[in-house]
N, C-alpha and C positions, 0 to 999 in steps of 0.2 A: 555529399553525396544528396541527393534528394529522396527524402524516406518516402517509402511506395505508399499512394494515399488508399486508404481501405472504401473500399463500395461497404454502401447504406449498410447493407446485412450482414457485411463483416464487423463494422465499431459496432453494429446493434449485439453480433453475439459477440463480440468482446465484451463489450458493458455485462450481458448476463452472464462471463462466466467471472467476472471481475465479480461482481453482488453475490455470486453464488461461492469465491474461492472466501470474498469476509466472511459472508452470513458464517458457515462451514468452522472460521477461527470464532467470531463471536460464541456459537453454539456451543463450540466444546471447551471456550472456555468459562466462559459464562453459565451457559445451560439455556434453553428455549425460549423458556418466560422470560428470563430475566434481560438478556439479550433482545437489545429494540432495533428498528429501523432506523435512527436514526445514528445508530452507534456504527449498525454495517455501511450505512451509503456513508459516510467519516471515514470510516476503515478503505472503503473500496474510489474515493474521491470521487465522488456521484452527490448528487441532490436525491431530498424525498421522491421528486415528478418519476426520473428514472427510474427509480425502485420499484414505483407504482407501472411505471409503463409497462416494464419487462415482470411482476408478478402482483398476484393482486393479493396476496399476503404472506405473513410468514409463513405461517400452517404451507401454502404452497413451494417458498424455497425449502423446507424441509424435505419433501416430498423427491423434487427436482435433487437436491444433493442424495437423497438415498439410493433414486435411478442414476444416478451417474456412479454410486457405489459399484450398484446391481449390475452395470455395464461392463463393468473394469475384470466384474466378479468372473461376469460371462465369458468375456476375452481369456480369461487365464484357463477357467474349464474347457477352452474352445481349444488352446494349443495344448489343450493336453492329446488330443485327440490327432494330433497334426503328426503326420508318415508313415513309413511304412514300420511298426518297432511291433516287439516283441511283448509277448502276456507280461511278464516282469517287468516290461520298459514300461510300461500303461503302469505297472502297479507303483514301481517304482516315483514314477512323476508324480501320480496321485498320492504318495505318500509326503512326498514334500512340497506339495502344494497343500494339503492340508496340515499338515504340520505347525506349519510356518504362520498361519491366519492369525494367531494369538498375536503378533504383531503390531496387526494393521487398529490400535488403540483408536489412534483419529476419528475414523469410520465407525469402527464400532462403538460410542459413543454416541453418535446420532438414531443409529438406529433404539440404543438406550433412551433418548428425548424422545424418539418416534412414537416409542412403547408407551412411557409415560403417559405422552400425549392422549393418546389412544385410548387409556383404561381414564379420561376424566370428557375427554370429548365424543360425542356418540356420533358426531356428523365426521369427526376425522379417522374414526374409528372405522368406519365403513370402508373410507379411501383405503386405508391403511393396512384392513384386512385382505383388500380387492389385492395389494400391491403382497400382498404376504403370499397369497396364494396364486399369483404369476409364476415371483419368487420360486417358491414349489416346487409349482409342475416344470419351470424348463429345470434343473434341478433332480427332479424326477426324468426328462426326457434325457439328461447328457448323463447317467447313470444306466441307463436303461443299452445308451450308446455304450458305454463303456465296457457293460458287460457283456454286448453281443463280439466287440472288438479283443475285448479277452478269455471268450469264450466259456465266460462262468456266470452261472444262473444268479444273478442275485434279486432278493424283494424290493424295488426299487422306491417304491412310496413310500415303504417304511422305514428303507435307509436314509430317505433324502428329509424326512423328518427327525430321524434320531441325529442323524449328521447337522441338521442345521442345530438341533438342541444344544449335541455336546462342544459342538465348535463355540457357541455363543457362552456358554457355560463357562469352559475353560475360558475366555476372554473377557470374561466378569471378573472372577478369579484376579487374571492376571493381572487386569487393572485396577483393581483395587485393594489389590495386598502382594505386590512382584517380588519383597521378602519373605514371601512363605511360598508364593505360588511362584518362581523362579522358570526361565526361558525354558533351563533345560526340562524342568519339571512337566511345562505346561507339554514341549514338544513332544517328551517321550510318552500322556497321556493320550494325545491326539497319533501319536503316530503307531503306538502298540493298539490301540482301540482298531486303526486300519488292519491293520498285520492280523490281530486272530480275529477279530471279527468277521471283516469286509471278505478281503482275503483268507484267511485261514492259514496261516503261514507265522510259526516263530520267529520272535523275534530281540537279539540279544538286549536288556537295558541299557538307556542310554548313561553314558558316566556323569554322574553328577545328582539324577534328580530321584529323589526320594521320596516315600511318600511323608507326608505334613496333616496332621491335625490342625480343620481349618475350625473348627470351633475356637470362639474367643480371639481368633485376630479380627 
């Protein structure tokens, strides 16, 4: 059977996605600074020319990886609102979605790399901050939509910033010390925040999740 021939646009997009996939692996394993273009193209099976015909720099690749992760997050938030569901269903969907975010260490490490780069590179900082502002604004819009659908007034802007900060903090501790901050504990922290602070309802402690002292770990 003859394999269907890719169009020029399809071939270019395939090359681009393979370079992004390889970059994600290299940046996650070695860090943004240590990971080189040579290692990226070797892992992807292309040449330096192929890299620079798709991206101007490693910084552009990092931003594209963050955008890809952001789009996936947006799709997940969009799915929360689909269908004719009750307020309780909406709350349960949001609770499940956010309480499992800590599991995505692969993409979270890319955000950490971007934050480190932004703290040292003024030019990248401008680009990254603009992207963060867009991310925060879109999350605020989702919270407002959720508030209308659920019939529950919520401080959207404040809550959006709080959610981003809380989720990032939990993912950070889970990434560096999963023995102390177990998956059960991470889910418990996120679920309790949503249940009590956002939704104003009580919740049973998740079995196996106990407080832990992080100092010294």
